[in-house]
C-alpha positions as CSV (number, residue, x, y, z in Angstrom):
1,X,159.8,-14.2,-13.4
2,X,160.2,-15.9,-16.8
3,X,156.8,-15.9,-18.6
4,X,155.9,-16.5,-22.3
5,X,158.0,-13.6,-23.7
6,X,161.1,-14.9,-21.9
7,X,160.7,-18.4,-23.1
8,X,160.1,-17.3,-26.7
9,X,163.3,-15.2,-26.7
10,X,165.2,-18.3,-25.3
11,X,163.7,-20.4,-28.1
12,X,165.0,-17.9,-30.6
13,X,168.5,-18.0,-29.2
14,X,168.7,-21.7,-29.8
15,X,168.1,-21.2,-33.5
16,X,171.8,-20.3,-33.8
17,X,172.9,-24.0,-33.2
18,X,170.3,-25.7,-35.4
19,X,171.8,-28.5,-37.6
20,X,174.9,-28.7,-35.3
21,X,175.9,-32.0,-33.6
22,X,176.1,-32.7,-29.9
23,X,179.7,-33.4,-28.9
24,X,179.3,-33.5,-25.1
25,X,176.4,-33.1,-22.8
26,X,175.9,-32.6,-19.0
27,X,172.4,-32.6,-17.6
28,X,171.0,-32.3,-14.1
29,X,167.5,-33.6,-14.3
30,X,164.7,-32.2,-12.0
31,X,162.9,-35.6,-12.0
32,X,164.4,-38.9,-11.0
33,X,162.7,-41.0,-13.7
34,X,166.0,-41.1,-15.6
35,X,169.6,-40.9,-14.6
36,X,171.4,-37.8,-15.5
37,X,174.3,-39.6,-17.2
38,X,171.9,-41.9,-19.2
39,X,169.9,-38.9,-20.4
40,X,173.0,-37.0,-21.4
41,X,174.4,-39.9,-23.3
42,X,171.2,-40.2,-25.3
43,X,171.9,-36.8,-26.8
44,X,175.6,-37.2,-27.7
45,X,176.2,-37.7,-31.4
46,X,172.7,-36.4,-32.4
47,X,172.0,-33.3,-34.5
48,X,169.8,-30.6,-33.2
49,X,167.2,-30.3,-36.0
50,X,164.5,-28.1,-34.4
51,X,163.8,-25.8,-31.4
52,X,160.6,-24.1,-30.5
53,X,158.7,-22.6,-27.6
54,X,155.2,-23.4,-26.3
55,X,154.0,-21.0,-23.7
56,X,156.6,-21.0,-20.9
57,X,158.5,-24.1,-22.2
58,X,161.2,-24.6,-24.8
59,X,161.6,-27.9,-26.6
60,X,164.9,-29.0,-28.3
61,X,164.4,-31.7,-31.0
62,X,167.3,-33.9,-31.8
63,X,167.5,-36.2,-34.9
64,X,169.0,-39.6,-35.3
65,X,172.6,-40.6,-34.5
66,X,175.2,-39.0,-36.9
67,X,178.0,-41.5,-36.1
68,X,177.2,-44.8,-34.4
69,X,180.8,-45.0,-33.1
70,X,180.2,-42.3,-30.5
71,X,176.9,-43.7,-29.3
72,X,177.0,-43.9,-25.5
73,X,173.5,-44.7,-24.6
74,X,172.3,-48.2,-23.7
75,X,168.7,-47.2,-23.3
76,X,166.6,-49.4,-25.5
77,X,163.4,-47.5,-24.8
78,X,164.3,-45.0,-27.6
79,X,165.5,-46.1,-31.0
80,X,168.7,-44.7,-32.4
81,X,166.8,-43.5,-35.5
82,X,164.0,-42.0,-33.4
83,X,163.8,-38.2,-33.0
84,X,163.9,-37.2,-29.3
85,X,163.1,-34.0,-27.4
86,X,164.3,-32.3,-24.3
87,X,161.9,-30.0,-22.4
88,X,163.1,-26.8,-20.6
89,X,161.0,-24.8,-18.2
90,X,162.6,-21.6,-16.7
91,X,160.5,-21.2,-13.6
92,X,161.0,-17.9,-11.7
93,X,164.7,-17.1,-12.6
94,X,165.8,-19.6,-15.2
95,X,167.9,-18.4,-18.1
96,X,169.6,-19.7,-21.2
97,X,172.6,-18.5,-23.2
98,X,175.1,-19.5,-25.9
99,X,178.9,-19.0,-25.8
100,X,182.0,-20.2,-27.7
101,X,183.9,-23.0,-25.9
102,X,186.8,-21.6,-24.0
103,X,185.2,-18.2,-23.4
104,X,183.8,-16.9,-20.2
105,X,180.0,-17.0,-20.1
106,X,177.9,-14.0,-19.3
107,X,175.5,-15.1,-16.6
108,X,172.4,-12.7,-16.3
109,X,171.7,-14.1,-12.8
110,X,175.1,-14.5,-11.1
111,X,173.7,-14.4,-7.6
112,X,171.7,-17.5,-8.3
113,X,174.6,-19.6,-9.4
114,X,176.5,-20.0,-6.1
115,X,175.6,-23.5,-5.3
116,X,175.1,-25.0,-8.7
117,X,176.2,-23.1,-11.8
118,X,174.1,-24.8,-14.5
119,X,171.5,-27.5,-15.0
120,X,172.3,-28.1,-18.6
121,X,175.5,-27.9,-20.8
122,X,175.5,-29.0,-24.4
123,X,178.6,-28.7,-26.5
124,X,177.8,-28.4,-30.3
125,X,180.0,-28.7,-33.4
126,X,179.1,-28.4,-37.0
127,X,179.1,-31.7,-38.8
128,X,182.0,-30.8,-41.1
129,X,184.3,-29.9,-38.2
130,X,183.1,-32.7,-35.9
131,X,185.8,-35.2,-36.6
132,X,188.6,-32.6,-36.1
133,X,187.1,-31.3,-32.8
134,X,187.4,-27.6,-33.8
135,X,185.6,-24.7,-32.3
136,X,182.6,-25.6,-30.2
137,X,179.4,-23.7,-29.3
138,X,178.1,-24.2,-25.8
139,X,174.4,-24.0,-24.9
140,X,173.9,-23.5,-21.1
141,X,170.9,-23.2,-18.8
142,X,171.0,-21.8,-15.3
143,X,170.5,-23.9,-12.2
144,X,167.0,-22.4,-11.8
145,X,165.9,-24.0,-15.1
146,X,163.8,-27.2,-14.9
147,X,165.0,-30.0,-17.2
148,X,162.6,-32.8,-17.8
149,X,163.4,-36.3,-19.1
150,X,164.2,-37.1,-22.7
151,X,161.1,-38.3,-24.6
152,X,159.9,-38.8,-28.1
153,X,159.7,-35.7,-30.4
154,X,156.2,-36.7,-31.3
155,X,155.0,-35.6,-27.8
156,X,156.6,-32.2,-28.2
157,X,155.3,-31.6,-31.7
158,X,151.8,-32.7,-30.7
159,X,151.8,-30.1,-27.9
160,X,152.9,-27.4,-30.4
161,X,150.2,-28.3,-32.9
162,X,147.6,-28.3,-30.2
163,X,148.5,-25.0,-28.6
164,X,150.1,-22.9,-31.3
165,X,147.0,-20.9,-31.9
166,X,146.7,-20.0,-28.2
167,X,150.3,-19.1,-27.4
168,X,150.3,-15.6,-26.2
169,X,153.5,-14.8,-28.1
170,X,152.9,-17.2,-31.0
171,X,153.0,-16.1,-34.6
172,X,149.7,-18.1,-35.2
173,X,147.9,-16.5,-32.3
174,X,144.1,-16.7,-32.7
175,X,141.9,-14.7,-30.3
176,X,138.8,-16.9,-31.1
177,X,140.7,-20.1,-30.2
178,X,141.7,-18.7,-26.8
179,X,138.1,-17.4,-26.1
180,X,136.7,-20.9,-26.9
181,X,139.2,-22.5,-24.6
182,X,138.6,-20.1,-21.7
183,X,134.8,-20.5,-22.0
184,X,135.3,-24.2,-21.2
185,X,136.3,-23.0,-17.6
186,X,133.1,-21.1,-17.0
187,X,133.0,-22.0,-13.3
188,X,136.5,-20.8,-12.4
189,X,137.8,-17.3,-11.5
190,X,139.1,-15.3,-14.4
191,X,142.5,-15.0,-12.7
192,X,142.8,-18.8,-12.8
193,X,141.4,-19.1,-16.3
194,X,144.1,-17.0,-18.0
195,X,146.9,-18.7,-16.0
196,X,145.8,-22.1,-17.3
197,X,148.6,-23.1,-19.6
198,X,146.4,-25.5,-21.6
199,X,143.9,-22.7,-22.2
200,X,146.2,-19.7,-22.6
201,X,149.9,-20.8,-22.7
202,X,152.6,-18.2,-21.9
203,X,150.5,-16.0,-19.6
204,X,152.2,-15.6,-16.2
205,X,151.3,-13.7,-13.1
206,X,152.6,-10.3,-14.3
207,X,150.8,-10.5,-17.6
208,X,147.6,-11.6,-15.9
209,X,147.6,-8.8,-13.3
210,X,148.4,-6.0,-15.8
211,X,146.0,-7.3,-18.5
212,X,143.0,-7.6,-16.0
213,X,143.8,-4.0,-14.9
214,X,143.9,-2.6,-18.4
215,X,140.6,-4.4,-19.2
216,X,139.0,-3.1,-15.9
217,X,138.1,-6.6,-14.8
218,X,138.2,-7.6,-11.1
219,X,140.3,-10.8,-10.7
220,X,137.6,-12.4,-8.5
221,X,134.9,-12.5,-11.2
222,X,133.9,-15.8,-12.6
223,X,134.3,-16.5,-16.3
224,X,130.6,-17.2,-16.6
225,X,129.8,-13.7,-15.2
226,X,131.9,-12.0,-17.9
227,X,130.4,-11.0,-21.3
228,X,132.1,-11.9,-24.5
229,X,133.2,-8.3,-24.9
230,X,134.9,-8.4,-21.5
231,X,136.6,-11.7,-22.2
232,X,137.9,-10.5,-25.5
233,X,139.3,-7.4,-23.8
234,X,141.2,-9.5,-21.3
235,X,142.6,-11.7,-24.1
236,X,143.7,-8.7,-26.2
237,X,145.4,-7.0,-23.2
238,X,147.3,-10.2,-22.4
239,X,148.5,-10.4,-26.0
240,X,149.3,-6.7,-26.1
241,X,151.3,-6.7,-22.9
242,X,153.2,-9.9,-23.9
243,X,154.2,-8.6,-27.3
244,X,155.5,-5.4,-25.8
245,X,157.5,-7.5,-23.4
246,X,158.8,-9.7,-26.2
247,X,159.9,-6.8,-28.3
248,X,161.6,-4.8,-25.6
249,X,163.2,-7.8,-23.8
250,X,161.9,-6.6,-20.4
251,X,158.4,-6.2,-18.9
252,X,156.7,-2.9,-19.8
253,X,155.7,-0.4,-17.1
254,X,153.6,-2.0,-14.4
255,X,150.6,-0.1,-13.2
256,X,149.5,-2.3,-10.3
257,X,151.8,-5.3,-10.0
258,X,154.0,-4.9,-6.9
259,X,152.8,-1.3,-6.4
260,X,151.1,0.5,-3.6
261,X,149.5,3.2,-5.7
262,X,147.6,2.7,-9.0
263,X,149.4,3.9,-12.1
264,X,146.1,4.7,-13.8
265,X,144.0,6.6,-11.3
266,X,147.0,7.7,-9.1
267,X,145.2,6.9,-5.9
268,X,147.6,6.0,-3.1
269,X,146.6,2.8,-1.3
270,X,144.1,1.7,-3.9
271,X,146.1,-1.3,-5.0
272,X,145.0,-4.4,-3.2
273,X,146.9,-7.6,-2.8
274,X,145.7,-11.1,-1.9
275,X,146.3,-14.8,-2.6
276,X,143.4,-16.2,-4.5
277,X,142.4,-18.9,-6.8
278,X,143.9,-22.4,-7.2
279,X,147.6,-21.4,-6.9
280,X,148.0,-19.7,-3.5
281,X,151.8,-19.4,-4.0
282,X,151.1,-16.4,-6.2
283,X,149.7,-13.0,-5.2
284,X,147.3,-11.0,-7.2
285,X,147.2,-7.2,-7.4
286,X,144.3,-5.1,-8.5
287,X,143.1,-1.5,-8.1
288,X,140.0,-1.2,-5.9
289,X,139.0,2.0,-7.8
290,X,139.6,0.9,-11.4
291,X,138.5,-2.8,-11.2
292,X,135.0,-3.0,-9.6
293,X,132.9,-6.0,-8.9
294,X,129.3,-5.9,-10.4
295,X,127.7,-5.1,-7.0
296,X,130.2,-2.2,-6.6
297,X,129.2,-0.9,-10.0
298,X,125.6,-0.9,-9.0
299,X,126.3,0.9,-5.8
300,X,128.2,3.6,-7.7
301,X,125.4,3.9,-10.2
302,X,122.9,4.5,-7.4
303,X,125.1,7.0,-5.7
304,X,126.4,9.0,-8.7
305,X,124.1,8.0,-11.6
306,X,124.9,5.9,-14.7
307,X,126.8,8.7,-16.3
308,X,129.1,9.3,-13.4
309,X,132.7,10.1,-14.4
310,X,133.7,7.7,-11.6
311,X,132.4,4.7,-13.5
312,X,134.1,6.0,-16.7
313,X,137.4,5.7,-14.8
314,X,136.7,2.5,-12.9
315,X,134.9,0.5,-15.5
316,X,135.5,1.9,-19.0
317,X,139.0,3.1,-18.1
318,X,139.0,6.0,-20.6
319,X,142.3,7.7,-21.1
320,X,143.3,11.4,-21.3
321,X,140.3,12.6,-19.3
322,X,140.4,15.9,-17.5
323,X,139.1,14.5,-14.2
324,X,141.1,12.3,-11.9
325,X,138.9,10.9,-9.2
326,X,139.8,10.1,-5.7
327,X,137.3,7.5,-4.5
328,X,138.4,7.6,-0.9
329,X,135.4,8.3,1.4
330,X,133.1,8.9,-1.6
331,X,135.0,12.1,-2.4
332,X,135.5,13.4,-5.9
333,X,138.4,15.8,-6.6
334,X,138.6,17.6,-9.9
335,X,142.1,18.3,-11.4
336,X,142.8,21.1,-13.9
337,X,142.7,20.1,-17.6
338,X,146.5,20.5,-17.9
339,X,147.0,17.4,-15.7
340,X,146.1,14.8,-18.3
341,X,149.2,12.7,-17.5
342,X,149.9,11.1,-14.2
343,X,153.5,11.5,-13.1
344,X,155.3,9.4,-10.5
345,X,155.9,11.3,-7.3
346,X,159.5,11.9,-6.3
347,X,160.2,9.6,-3.4
348,X,160.6,11.4,-0.1
349,X,163.2,9.6,2.0
350,X,163.6,11.3,5.3
351,X,165.6,9.5,8.0
352,X,165.9,10.9,11.5
353,X,164.2,14.1,10.4
354,X,167.3,15.1,8.4
355,X,167.9,15.4,4.7
356,X,167.3,12.6,2.2
357,X,169.3,9.4,2.3
358,X,171.5,9.0,-0.7
359,X,174.5,7.0,-1.7
360,X,177.7,9.1,-1.2
361,X,179.2,8.0,-4.5
362,X,176.2,7.5,-6.8
363,X,173.5,9.8,-5.4
364,X,169.8,9.2,-4.6
365,X,168.7,7.7,-8.0
366,X,170.8,4.6,-7.3
367,X,169.0,3.8,-4.1
368,X,167.2,0.5,-3.6
369,X,165.3,-0.8,-0.7
370,X,166.0,-4.3,0.5
371,X,165.1,-6.7,3.3
372,X,167.4,-8.8,5.5
373,X,166.7,-12.5,4.6
374,X,169.4,-14.2,6.7
375,X,168.3,-15.9,9.9
376,X,169.7,-13.4,12.3
377,X,168.7,-10.9,14.9
378,X,168.0,-8.4,12.1
379,X,165.9,-10.7,9.9
380,X,163.2,-9.0,7.9
381,X,164.5,-5.5,8.7
382,X,164.6,-3.1,5.7
383,X,167.7,-1.1,4.7
384,X,169.0,1.2,2.0
385,X,171.6,-0.1,-0.5
386,X,173.1,1.0,-3.8
387,X,172.2,-0.9,-7.0
388,X,175.6,-0.1,-8.6
389,X,177.8,-3.1,-8.8
390,X,180.6,-3.1,-6.3
391,X,179.1,-0.3,-4.2
392,X,179.1,-1.1,-0.4
393,X,176.7,1.6,0.7
394,X,174.4,0.5,3.6
395,X,172.0,2.3,5.9
396,X,169.0,1.1,7.9
397,X,165.7,2.4,6.5
398,X,163.6,1.7,9.6
399,X,164.8,4.4,11.9
400,X,161.4,6.1,11.7
401,X,159.6,2.9,12.9
402,X,158.8,2.4,16.6
403,X,160.3,0.0,19.0
404,X,158.4,-3.0,20.2
405,X,158.3,-4.1,23.9
406,X,161.5,-6.2,23.2
407,X,163.3,-2.8,22.6
408,X,163.9,-3.7,19.0
409,X,162.8,-2.2,15.8
410,X,159.4,-3.3,14.6
411,X,159.1,-5.1,11.2
412,X,157.1,-3.5,8.4
413,X,155.1,-6.2,6.6
414,X,152.1,-6.3,4.2
415,X,149.0,-8.4,4.6
416,X,148.1,-10.9,1.9
417,X,144.9,-12.2,3.3
418,X,141.5,-11.9,1.6
419,X,140.0,-9.5,4.1
420,X,143.0,-7.1,4.6
421,X,145.2,-7.7,1.6
422,X,147.4,-4.7,0.8
423,X,147.5,-3.1,4.3
424,X,150.8,-2.6,5.9
425,X,151.4,-3.6,9.5
426,X,154.0,-3.6,12.2
427,X,155.1,-6.8,14.0
428,X,157.8,-7.9,16.5
429,X,161.2,-8.7,15.2
430,X,161.6,-11.7,17.5
431,X,158.5,-13.4,16.0
432,X,160.2,-13.8,12.6
433,X,160.0,-17.2,10.9
434,X,162.7,-19.6,12.0
435,X,165.0,-21.0,9.3
436,X,167.1,-24.2,9.2
437,X,170.8,-24.5,8.4
438,X,170.1,-24.3,4.7
439,X,168.2,-21.0,5.0
440,X,164.8,-22.5,4.3
441,X,161.8,-21.4,6.2
442,X,160.4,-23.8,8.8
443,X,157.0,-24.1,10.5
444,X,158.5,-23.2,13.8
445,X,158.3,-19.7,15.3
446,X,160.8,-17.9,17.6
447,X,159.7,-18.7,21.2
448,X,160.5,-15.1,22.4
449,X,158.7,-11.9,21.4
450,X,156.1,-9.5,22.5
451,X,153.4,-10.4,19.9
452,X,153.3,-6.8,18.6
453,X,150.8,-6.2,15.9
454,X,149.6,-2.8,14.8
455,X,148.4,-1.4,11.5
456,X,151.0,1.0,10.0
457,X,150.2,4.7,9.7
458,X,150.6,5.8,6.1
459,X,152.0,9.2,7.0
460,X,154.4,8.1,9.7
461,X,155.5,4.7,8.5
462,X,154.9,4.5,4.7
463,X,155.4,7.9,3.2
464,X,159.0,8.3,4.4
465,X,160.0,5.3,2.3
466,X,158.5,6.8,-0.9
467,X,157.7,4.7,-3.9
468,X,160.7,2.4,-3.3
469,X,158.6,0.4,-0.8
470,X,156.9,-2.4,-2.8
471,X,154.6,-5.2,-1.6
472,X,157.0,-8.0,-2.7
473,X,160.0,-6.5,-0.9
């Protein structure tokens, strides 16, 4: 998922071709408002004069025509002397890279480029070598990148000036500006408020989930119910996580996102998952022990008192304490003072009651757990594979799961509903979602099947898969 840090890094890459002239261009637009060829011709012969990122978007600003003889555009809507902009949005898996013409490109997402390699190709040359057609630099964007129509540079610069103080990765970031913008959405959930790209540009689902967890704020709370101190804590945690991501080039350690156990309190099964808010295509993760609703805080105060260490972990989230609390069934377990750091448990992967499953060539650390996505008899079954490139290791990971009435292995899935989000369950293989010839899911369901549904047993069905089993598998 490309969020603000990824877009900012892509914007910095483009700085290498600033002041160079477009020799050739190939664009596949996402919208049909303009034709691809017309849009590409509008860029040929122009010099790239500026490139900047705003939230999750990157804008390329092109100046006037360097040489009228190579002008190919017949579009009268934009003057030849007018500066124009091209907007790039990287979506879930979009990417951008530079290479020298004639060299092989390094694609960070090769598996996504099978049907359509790129959505954007721009060949640059320096102005002095333009007439001789010497070495060229190629800017490319993957097929997953959204390319919008060419428009006036004034629109792009206006957006930059309006949002530069709120950009989570911006150099001019201002906490007060973001706070003022979020307070204008007092009647919405905090999980929606921080994802609003006009209020807090650059914050994506991962940053949102981890920041709310670090601030100890439940994602279902309304903005109007939060104090200024709590809102500032959320904003600071978003900024902190985003800057770590930007500096390292990859997302920092996730404590609740796509996990079944909380990375803070260590309670197995405390991480909840549900689709909530305005965008139901995203799932939200939170720890039911660390992120409490106001009524849950009041209940804990009545049961344990206002100075209960349980509230210190769940609400104030103090670090390096000598008590790790298990809130399951209102039980508190004290851990010796030496255990001040929580370590990840070693995954126990027992198949058929024998020794651990491991890749014969690369060992157990290279194991990954995957799910069959093809529309076949084994669709949605899970299996072990090796993450090393070129390794063909394969082994089914569901041998410990029961058979349904159809005499086939049950499918292990996770609930994302509001009432039971985060709970694993077993279902019939034959009731998998039907897919069309292009592999896209349809609304039809397989007519055969035994309608199996049963909640999974943590010890029997979940524990054998260790921490390699993730909700988004």
